[in-house]
N, C-alpha and C positions, 0 to 999 in steps of 0.2 A: 550631530544630526546632519544627515544628507537630505538634501532638497533636490527637486526635480521640477520640471515644468511641463506644462501640457501644451501640446502644439495644436495649431490652427488646424489640423487633420484628428483630432483626440489622440494623438501617440505620446507616450510617456518615456522616457528614456530611465531604465533601472539601472542606477550606478553600479559600476563593474565590481566594486568589493562585494556588494548585496549577491551580483550574479554569480561571483566567484564561490562565495561561501556556502550558495544553495545549488552550485554544480550546474547552473542553467546556461545552457550552449544555444547559439544561434537556431532559430526554429522551434525553441522548446513553446509547447502550447501550455497556456496556463487557463485556470477556471477562475474566473471573476466573480466575487462571492460579496453580495450588498451588504453590509454589517451596520447600517443605519448612519453614522456618522462618517463612514468611511468605504474603502473597499479592502479584501483582502484579496491577494494573487495567491494561486496554488497550484504547483505543477499538476496535468491533466495525467491521470495515471493511464496505462494501457488497457487496464480493466475496468470495467463497472464495479464500485463497492458493492460488496456483497456481506450477507450474516451466515452464521454457522446453520441454519435452518435451510437457506437457500443451497447450499454447497452439500449437506449432509443429505439432503432430499434426493439427491441424484445417484447416491451409492446404494444400490439395489442389493440386498445379500439374500442369497437362498441357503437353507439350512439350518442346523441347530446354533441358537444362539450360544455364545461364549460366556462361562460364567470367570468372575474375577480370578477364581482358581485355575482355570483353564489358562486364562492368558498370562498368569503369574508363573506357571508351570512351562511355557512356551518360552517367556523370557527366559527363566534359567537355562534350559535345553540349550537355548541360543548361545549364551554366554558360556557355557561348558565346551560348546563345539568349537568355539572360537580358537585358534592356533596364535599364541604369542610368541 
């Protein structure tokens, strides 16, 4: 078990084996999550988390809706068109 200390400035050093294992470099931004009996440090992602409804709602399609048969036919044509 690795241990670390809290400095008088509230800083904690994350042991090098953990930084290496998680590919955290100098300047890595971390999200701090209170989990009741402790905290969880997670890397901050460059984009806000979304769900499929948020993403799909921005895709506006105009035209006739494709059927499953239409989609399968297009995939089949694409496969046949490939040159190996």
